[in-house]
C-alpha positions as CSV (number, residue, x, y, z in Angstrom):
1,M,-57.7,149.3,-39.1
2,P,-54.3,151.0,-37.7
3,R,-53.6,154.2,-38.3
4,R,-50.9,155.2,-41.0
5,R,-48.4,156.7,-39.5
6,P,-46.6,159.4,-41.9
7,P,-42.8,159.2,-42.4
8,D,-40.5,160.7,-40.3
9,L,-39.0,163.9,-41.9
10,P,-35.3,164.9,-41.1
11,T,-34.2,168.3,-40.9
12,R,-31.4,169.8,-42.7
13,L,-30.3,170.4,-38.6
14,P,-28.2,167.8,-36.9
15,G,-30.8,165.7,-34.2
16,L,-33.9,167.5,-35.3
17,I,-36.7,165.7,-37.0
18,L,-40.1,165.5,-37.3
19,R,-42.1,162.4,-36.4
20,A,-45.9,161.7,-35.6
21,L,-47.3,163.2,-32.6
22,T,-49.4,160.1,-31.1
23,P,-51.4,159.2,-28.0
24,E,-48.1,157.5,-27.2
25,D,-46.6,161.3,-26.8
26,A,-49.5,162.1,-24.7
27,D,-46.9,162.1,-21.3
28,A,-44.4,164.2,-23.4
29,Y,-46.9,166.2,-25.0
30,Y,-48.5,167.6,-21.7
31,A,-44.9,168.4,-19.9
32,L,-43.8,170.4,-22.8
33,L,-47.3,171.9,-23.1
34,D,-47.0,172.8,-19.0
35,R,-43.5,174.5,-19.4
36,N,-45.1,176.6,-22.2
37,R,-48.4,177.9,-20.9
38,R,-47.3,181.3,-20.9
39,H,-45.1,181.2,-24.2
40,L,-47.9,179.8,-25.9
41,S,-50.9,181.7,-25.2
42,R,-48.9,185.4,-24.5
43,L,-50.2,186.6,-27.8
44,G,-54.0,185.4,-27.4
45,D,-53.1,182.1,-29.9
46,Y,-52.6,178.5,-28.6
47,Q,-55.4,179.2,-25.8
48,E,-56.0,175.3,-25.7
49,E,-52.8,174.6,-25.7
50,G,-52.2,177.2,-22.8
51,D,-55.1,175.8,-20.4
52,A,-54.6,172.2,-21.7
53,T,-55.0,169.2,-19.2
54,R,-53.5,166.1,-19.2
55,A,-57.3,164.5,-20.0
56,W,-57.5,167.3,-23.4
57,V,-54.1,166.5,-24.3
58,R,-54.8,162.2,-24.4
59,N,-58.2,163.8,-26.2
60,E,-56.0,165.4,-28.7
61,L,-53.7,162.9,-29.4
62,D,-56.1,159.9,-29.0
63,Q,-58.3,161.8,-32.7
64,D,-57.1,160.5,-35.5
65,P,-55.7,163.3,-37.6
66,G,-56.8,162.4,-40.8
67,P,-55.5,163.4,-43.8
68,H,-54.2,166.0,-41.8
69,L,-50.5,165.5,-40.8
70,R,-49.3,166.4,-36.9
71,Y,-45.8,165.6,-36.0
72,G,-43.8,166.2,-33.1
73,I,-40.8,168.8,-33.8
74,R,-37.8,166.3,-32.1
75,L,-34.6,167.5,-30.9
76,D,-31.7,163.9,-30.2
77,G,-34.9,162.6,-29.3
78,E,-36.5,165.2,-27.2
79,L,-39.8,166.9,-28.0
80,I,-39.7,170.4,-28.6
81,G,-42.5,171.5,-30.8
82,R,-45.3,170.7,-32.4
83,I,-46.3,171.5,-36.3
84,D,-49.1,170.3,-38.4
85,L,-50.0,170.6,-41.8
86,I,-54.4,170.7,-42.5
87,A,-55.5,169.2,-45.7
88,V,-57.6,172.6,-46.0
89,D,-58.5,171.8,-49.4
90,P,-56.0,169.6,-51.3
91,P,-53.9,170.5,-53.1
92,R,-54.3,173.5,-50.7
93,Y,-52.8,173.4,-47.0
94,G,-53.0,175.3,-43.6
95,T,-50.1,175.0,-41.3
96,G,-49.5,175.9,-37.5
97,Y,-46.2,175.2,-35.5
98,W,-44.8,176.0,-32.3
99,L,-41.4,175.6,-30.5
100,G,-41.0,175.1,-26.7
101,Q,-39.5,178.2,-25.7
102,D,-36.0,177.1,-24.4
103,H,-35.8,176.3,-28.5
104,T,-36.3,179.3,-30.2
105,G,-34.1,181.7,-31.8
106,A,-32.2,179.1,-33.3
107,G,-33.2,178.1,-36.9
108,R,-34.9,175.4,-35.3
109,A,-38.7,176.0,-36.7
110,T,-36.9,177.4,-40.0
111,A,-36.0,173.8,-40.5
112,A,-38.7,172.4,-39.4
113,C,-41.3,174.3,-41.7
114,E,-38.4,173.5,-44.4
115,A,-39.1,170.1,-44.1
116,L,-42.6,169.6,-44.0
117,F,-43.3,172.2,-46.7
118,D,-40.9,170.3,-49.0
119,Y,-42.5,167.2,-48.3
120,A,-46.3,168.9,-48.8
121,V,-45.0,170.0,-52.6
122,R,-43.2,167.0,-53.2
123,A,-44.9,164.1,-51.8
124,L,-48.4,165.6,-51.9
125,G,-48.4,167.9,-54.2
126,A,-49.0,171.0,-52.3
127,T,-49.6,174.2,-54.1
128,D,-50.6,176.6,-51.7
129,I,-49.8,176.4,-47.7
130,F,-51.5,179.3,-45.6
131,A,-50.7,180.2,-41.8
132,G,-52.9,182.5,-40.0
133,V,-49.9,184.5,-37.4
134,T,-51.1,187.0,-34.5
135,H,-50.0,190.5,-34.8
136,G,-47.2,190.9,-33.0
137,N,-45.9,187.8,-33.4
138,D,-43.0,189.4,-35.2
139,R,-41.3,186.2,-35.2
140,S,-43.0,184.1,-36.9
141,A,-44.1,186.4,-39.3
142,A,-40.7,186.8,-40.3
143,L,-40.3,183.3,-40.4
144,L,-42.9,183.0,-42.9
145,R,-41.1,185.8,-44.9
146,R,-37.5,183.7,-45.7
147,L,-39.6,181.0,-46.8
148,G,-41.2,183.0,-49.2
149,F,-44.4,183.1,-47.6
150,E,-45.9,186.4,-48.4
151,P,-49.1,188.6,-46.3
152,V,-52.3,187.9,-48.7
153,A,-55.1,189.1,-46.0
154,D,-55.5,190.9,-42.7
155,F,-58.1,190.3,-40.2
156,A,-58.8,191.7,-36.7
157,H,-56.4,189.4,-34.6
158,Y,-53.9,188.2,-37.4
159,T,-52.6,188.3,-40.9
160,R,-52.9,185.5,-43.4
161,F,-49.8,184.5,-45.2
162,R,-49.6,182.5,-48.3
163,L,-46.3,180.3,-49.9
164,T,-47.9,179.9,-53.6
165,R,-45.9,177.5,-55.7
166,G,-45.2,174.0,-57.0
167,Q,-41.8,173.9,-55.6
168,S,-40.3,173.5,-52.3
169,P,-39.4,176.3,-49.8
170,P,-36.2,178.0,-50.7
171,R,-33.6,175.9,-48.5
172,R,-31.0,178.5,-46.6
173,G,-27.7,177.5,-44.9
174,I,-27.9,177.2,-40.9
175,E,-29.3,180.7,-39.4
176,T,-28.0,182.4,-36.2
177,V,-31.4,184.1,-35.4
């Protein structure tokens, strides 16, 4: 039985779209990971991605994500990052996201998160979305706060954030951050 492909999700930024990350993306995803190894693992998170081999990437993308959503963040067709929605206990979800270092600071992660979280609320009935942010990753914590997330627990290496509403994250104008 063929896998159900989730819908493409446009964002408020021209040329920025979320499209399912599939086995056909293995070479592009590996190249993106390879260019960003230090960026991904500098705070201790995304260690597997920082150590990724071509075989690991192929295996990762060949796995059916099941009820989870695995999206590539694309700018004018180029794969520039990844964002996931993890079906922890629907209507409660988790999320993880990252952008290649060359694409940070232009509002792209915020726009990608807005699009995915809006879809989660609208189409999946999400009431809660959780994210863990490694201590020291101030930019990710600020992004989540801008979207209405609040810190709910502190652990040894990360802070857990939670968006808890039956509505979409607030829409913002174009950012200059």
